[in-house]
C-alpha positions in Angstrom: 0.0 0.0 0.0 1.5 3.3 -1.1 2.1 5.9 1.6 1.5 9.6 1.2 4.7 11.7 0.8 5.9 13.2 4.1 5.0 16.8 4.3 7.9 19.2 4.8 8.1 20.9 8.2 7.2 24.6 8.6 10.8 25.5 9.0 11.7 23.3 6.0 9.4 25.3 3.9 9.8 28.8 5.3 13.4 29.1 6.6 14.7 31.3 3.7 11.8 33.8 4.1 12.3 33.8 7.9 16.0 34.6 7.7 15.5 37.3 5.2 12.7 38.8 7.3 15.1 38.8 10.3 17.4 41.1 8.3 14.4 43.2 7.2 13.4 43.8 10.8 17.0 44.4 11.9 17.7 47.0 9.3 14.2 48.6 9.1 12.6 51.6 10.7 11.7 49.8 13.9 15.1 49.5 15.6 17.5 51.7 13.7 16.3 55.2 14.7 16.0 54.2 18.3 19.5 52.7 18.4 21.3 55.7 16.9 19.6 58.7 18.4 21.3 58.4 21.8 24.7 58.7 20.1 23.7 62.0 18.5 23.1 63.8 21.8 26.7 65.0 22.4 27.6 65.9 18.8 24.4 67.8 18.1 24.6 69.7 21.4 28.2 70.6 20.6 27.5 71.6 16.9 24.1 73.4 17.3 23.6 74.0 21.1 20.3 72.1 21.1 18.9 70.7 24.4 18.4 67.0 25.1 14.7 67.4 24.7 15.1 69.0 21.3 17.5 66.3 20.2 15.1 63.5 21.2 12.1 65.2 19.7 12.7 63.6 16.3 12.0 60.2 17.7 8.7 61.5 19.0 7.9 63.0 15.5 8.9 59.7 13.8 7.0 57.6 16.3 3.8 59.5 16.1 3.6 59.5 12.4 4.7 55.9 12.1 2.2 54.8 14.7 -0.7 56.6 13.0 0.2 55.1 9.7 0.7 51.6 10.9 -2.9 50.5 10.3 -2.7 52.0 6.8 0.5 50.1 6.0 -1.1 46.9 7.5 -4.1 47.4 5.3 -1.9 47.8 2.2 -0.1 44.6 3.2 -3.4 42.8 3.5 -4.7 44.2 0.3 -1.8 44.4 -2.1 0.6 41.8 -0.7 3.2 42.1 2.0 6.2 41.7 -0.4 5.4 44.9 -2.3 4.8 47.0 0.8 7.7 45.7 2.9 10.4 46.1 0.2 9.2 49.5 -1.1 9.1 50.9 2.4 12.5 49.4 3.2 14.0 51.2 0.2 12.3 54.5 1.0 13.4 54.3 4.6 17.1 53.8 3.7 17.0 56.8 1.3 15.2 59.0 3.9 17.6 58.0 6.7 20.6 58.8 4.5 19.1 62.2 3.7 19.5 63.3 7.4 23.2 63.8 6.5 22.1 66.7 4.4 21.1 68.8 7.4 22.5 72.3 7.0 25.5 73.3 9.1 24.2 76.8 10.2 23.2 77.3 13.8 19.7 78.6 13.3 16.1 77.7 14.0 15.7 76.9 10.3 18.3 74.1 10.6 16.4 72.6 13.5 13.1 72.6 11.5 14.8 71.0 8.5 16.3 68.3 10.8 12.8 67.7 12.1 11.3 67.7 8.6 13.7 64.9 7.5 12.5 62.8 10.4 8.9 63.5 9.3 9.8 61.9 6.0 11.3 58.9 7.7 8.1 58.4 9.6 5.9 58.8 6.5 7.8 56.1 4.5 9.4 53.8 7.0 6.6 52.0 8.9 6.2 49.4 6.2 9.7 48.1 7.0 8.8 47.2 10.6 7.3 44.0 12.0 3.9 45.3 10.9 4.6 43.7 7.5 7.3 41.1 8.1 5.3 39.4 10.8 2.3 39.0 8.5 4.4 36.8 6.2 5.9 34.8 9.0 2.4 34.2 10.5 1.3 32.8 7.1 4.3 30.4 7.0 4.1 29.1 10.6 1.4 28.0 13.1 2.6 25.1 15.2 5.9 26.8 15.6 4.5 30.3 15.5 5.9 31.5 18.8 9.4 30.3 18.0 9.3 31.7 14.4 8.1 35.1 15.6 10.9 35.0 18.2 13.4 34.3 15.5 11.9 37.0 13.3 12.1 39.7 16.0 15.7 38.7 16.7 16.2 41.3 14.1 15.8 44.0 16.7 18.3 42.1 18.9 20.8 42.1 16.1 20.2 45.8 15.6 20.7 46.5 19.3 24.0 44.6 19.3 25.4 45.8 16.0 24.0 49.3 15.3 25.3 51.0 18.5 28.8 49.7 17.8 28.7 50.9 14.2 27.2 54.2 15.2 29.8 54.8 17.9 32.6 53.9 15.4 31.1 56.0 12.5 30.6 59.1 14.7 34.2 58.8 16.0 35.6 58.6 12.5 33.2 60.4 10.2 31.0 62.5 12.4 27.3 62.2 13.0 26.4 63.0 9.3 28.7 60.2 8.1 27.0 57.9 10.7 23.6 58.4 9.0 25.0 57.6 5.6 26.8 54.4 6.8 23.8 53.1 8.8 21.5 53.8 5.7 23.7 51.3 3.8 22.3 48.4 5.9 18.7 48.6 4.6 19.7 49.6 1.1 22.7 47.3 0.5 22.0 44.3 2.7 18.4 43.7 3.5 16.8 45.1 0.3 18.7 42.9 -2.2 18.2 39.7 -0.2 14.5 40.6 0.3 14.0 41.1 -3.5 15.4 37.6 -4.1 13.9 35.6 -1.2 11.0 37.3 0.5 7.4 36.3 -0.3 4.2 35.0 1.2 3.5 31.2 1.0 1.5 29.6 -1.8 -1.8 28.1 -0.5 -0.4 24.6 -0.6 2.6 25.8 1.5 0.5 27.2 4.3 -0.1 25.3 7.6 -3.6 23.8 7.6 -4.6 26.1 10.5 -3.7 29.2 8.4 -5.7 28.1 5.4 -3.7 25.1 4.0 -4.5 23.8 0.6 -8.0 25.3 0.6 -6.4 28.7 0.3 -8.8 30.3 2.8 -7.4 32.5 5.6 -9.6 33.0 8.6 -9.9 35.8 11.2 -12.1 38.6 12.5 -12.3 42.0 10.9 -11.0 45.1 12.6 -14.5 46.3 13.6 -15.1 43.0 15.5 -11.7 43.2 17.1 -12.3 46.7 18.3 -15.4 45.5 20.1 -13.5 42.7 21.9 -12.3 43.6 25.4 -9.2 41.5 24.8 -8.1 43.9 22.1 -8.1 46.7 24.6 -6.4 44.8 27.3 -3.6 44.1 24.9 -3.6 47.7 23.7 -3.3 49.3 27.1 -0.7 46.7 28.2 1.4 47.5 25.2 1.0 51.3 25.9 2.1 51.0 29.5 5.1 48.7 29.0 6.3 50.6 25.9 6.1 54.0 27.7 8.2 52.7 30.6 10.7 50.9 28.3 11.0 53.3 25.3 12.3 56.3 27.2 14.8 54.2 29.2 16.1 52.5 26.0 16.5 55.8 24.1 18.0 57.6 27.0 20.2 54.7 28.0 23.4 56.3 26.7 22.8 59.5 28.7 21.6 57.5 31.7 24.9 55.6 31.7 26.8 58.9 31.3 25.2 60.0 34.6 26.9 56.8 36.0 30.2 58.1 34.5 30.3 55.7 31.6 32.0 57.0 28.4 30.6 56.3 24.9 32.5 53.1 24.4 31.4 51.6 27.8 27.8 52.7 27.0 28.0 50.9 23.7 29.1 47.8 25.5 26.0 48.0 27.8 23.8 48.5 24.8 25.3 45.4 23.2 24.4 43.5 26.4 20.9 45.0 26.2 20.8 43.6 22.7 21.8 40.2 23.9 18.9 40.4 26.4 16.5 41.3 23.6 17.7 38.3 21.6 17.4 35.9 24.6 13.9 37.3 25.4 12.8 36.7 21.8 13.8 33.1 21.6 12.8 32.0 25.1 9.5 33.8 25.0 8.7 32.3 21.6 9.4 28.8 22.8 7.3 29.4 25.9 4.4 30.7 23.9 4.3 27.5 21.9 3.9 25.5 25.1 2.0 27.7 27.6 -0.8 30.2 27.6 0.4 33.8 26.9 -0.7 35.3 30.2 1.4 32.9 32.2 4.4 33.7 30.1 3.9 37.4 29.8 3.4 38.5 33.4 6.7 37.3 35.0 8.8 38.3 32.0 7.3 41.8 31.7 8.1 42.4 35.4 11.8 41.9 34.8 12.5 45.5 33.7 11.2 46.7 37.1 14.4 45.3 38.5 16.3 47.0 35.7 14.9 50.4 36.6 15.9 49.9 40.2 19.5 49.0 39.2 19.7 52.2 37.0 18.7 54.5 39.9 21.4 56.8 41.3 24.9 57.4 40.0 26.7 54.1 41.0 29.7 53.5 38.6 29.9 49.7 39.0 29.6 48.0 35.6 28.0 44.7 36.6 24.7 46.0 38.1 24.2 48.3 35.1 25.0 45.5 32.7 22.5 43.3 34.5 20.0 46.1 34.3 20.6 46.5 30.6 20.2 42.7 30.0 16.9 42.5 31.9 15.5 45.6 30.2 16.4 44.0 26.8 15.0 40.6 27.8 11.6 42.1 28.6 11.6 44.2 25.5 12.1 41.0 23.5 9.2 39.4 25.2 6.8 42.3 24.6 7.5 42.5 20.9 7.0 38.8 20.5 3.7 39.1 22.3 2.2 41.8 20.1 2.5 39.7 16.9 1.6 36.4 18.7 -1.5 37.7 20.4 -2.7 39.5 17.3 -2.7 36.3 15.3 -4.0 34.0 18.1 -6.9 36.1 19.3 -8.0 37.7 16.0 -6.7 35.4 13.2 -4.9 36.3 9.9 -7.6 37.5 7.5 -7.2 41.1 8.6 -4.0 40.7 10.5 -2.2 43.7 9.0 -4.9 46.2 10.1 -5.3 44.7 13.6 -1.5 44.4 14.1 -1.2 48.0 12.9 -3.7 49.1 15.5 -1.8 47.1 18.2 1.5 48.6 17.0 0.0 52.1 17.5 0.3 52.2 21.3 3.8 50.8 21.0 4.8 53.5 18.6 3.1 56.3 20.4 4.5 55.4 23.8 7.9 54.9 22.3 7.6 58.3 20.7 6.5 60.3 23.7 8.5 58.4 26.4 12.0 59.5 25.4 11.2 63.2 25.6 9.4 62.6 29.0 12.6 60.9 30.3 14.7 63.7 28.8 12.4 66.4 30.3 12.7 64.8 33.7 16.5 64.8 33.4 16.6 68.4 32.3 14.2 69.5 35.0 15.4 67.5 38.0 19.0 66.8 37.1 18.4 63.0 37.3 16.4 60.3 35.7 15.5 58.7 39.0 11.8 60.1 39.3 10.9 58.6 35.9 12.7 55.3 36.6 10.8 55.0 39.8 7.4 55.5 38.1 8.5 53.0 35.4 8.9 50.2 38.1 5.2 50.3 38.8 4.3 50.6 35.1 6.0 47.4 34.2 4.2 45.4 36.8 0.8 46.9 35.9 1.3 46.4 32.2 2.2 42.7 32.6 -0.7 42.0 35.0 -3.3 43.2 32.4 -2.5 40.2 30.2 -3.5 37.8 32.9 -7.2 38.7 32.1 -7.1 37.8 28.4 -8.8 34.4 28.8 -8.6 31.4 26.4 -7.5 31.5 22.8 -10.4 31.3 20.2 -10.9 27.9 18.7 -12.0 29.2 15.4 -13.0 32.4 13.6 -16.5 32.5 12.2 -17.9 35.2 10.0 -17.2 38.8 11.0 -19.5 40.0 13.7 -20.1 36.5 15.2 -18.7 35.5 18.6 -15.8 33.0 18.2 -15.9 29.9 20.3 -13.2 29.3 22.9 -10.6 26.6 23.3 -8.8 25.4 26.4 -5.9 27.6 27.6 -2.5 26.4 26.3 -0.2 26.1 23.4 -1.3 25.7 19.8 
């Protein structure tokens, strides 16, 4: 009796797309701006006399615009295909980021406005090069190993956190901050984009896991209107907002925070590298746990870790080890949170309208990450220390993680939009 041919595993089918997507995330608009702006503080203050708040404001501008456009880019990925949107946005982001090097040299208000305007362009074109798009493709290739695959995908931000600060520090030291923008822009344009053009795509219907449509070619999920009426959407939304606000400002201000602990740029870059290792560890470990346990049980303890980090960053202690541990724990929890956004969006709301729903869930992440850095910077400018904001952040981490304990069970299936999905037992896929 003939036996059916053995079906290739999810990783056997999708590994090339996954690895290229890792580079797309690493060298896209999600991690790069946040990993370089801290290194521009000293050179921009010296050249133009701008305050810390003024220097960090571009991240707010970029984050607000990108966050508001995330659902639109998600809709375009749903409607026109994720390949077109991701690769076009990656190319545009690289060009726009390089253009920051063209900032005029004059000390004037006009120069500051031009600098801000260039960051507006980055926000307008860059959001399609973030996990909003790449994660859609990965969720289409993987189901049984969804958590691990998303963890591997979002290792891209870990790679960025380990590599970009080192490149930025070296580039500024040798070519100035303008040269740094040109060199960093080469990563999306000369590395990620060519490989994406060759290898990145969505699976054919017969390549999809059965739970994501399989050979029938049908992809299931609720529409955005239904998701917005679901209390679980808003629990996830506010949890992301709270955690991202506490984390984003600490991450962006990490170099100046470490400067308050008497760390020079090279030592700060080493701590940022350790933070990147923490992000990488958080990605993989969280992804593996999500494939085996219910998300709430995984999320709460992991998202409480940066509360310890904030405590270790208080004061002006100059010992390397506590601050390195603080950086690692901060990164580990950041890795966990990013995994959770993509995983929860697909598990609770399905893939049919994933782009729009993920875009809406990315919005609080982007908005909080945009406003938080200038709040941290304002606290430092006002009080001469980051300690008041770091203290508030301790409680925000715990509260944000606790919200996810109330999500309830994963839906068992996704009926027609507007209908109430049935529930399955709590646990892995």
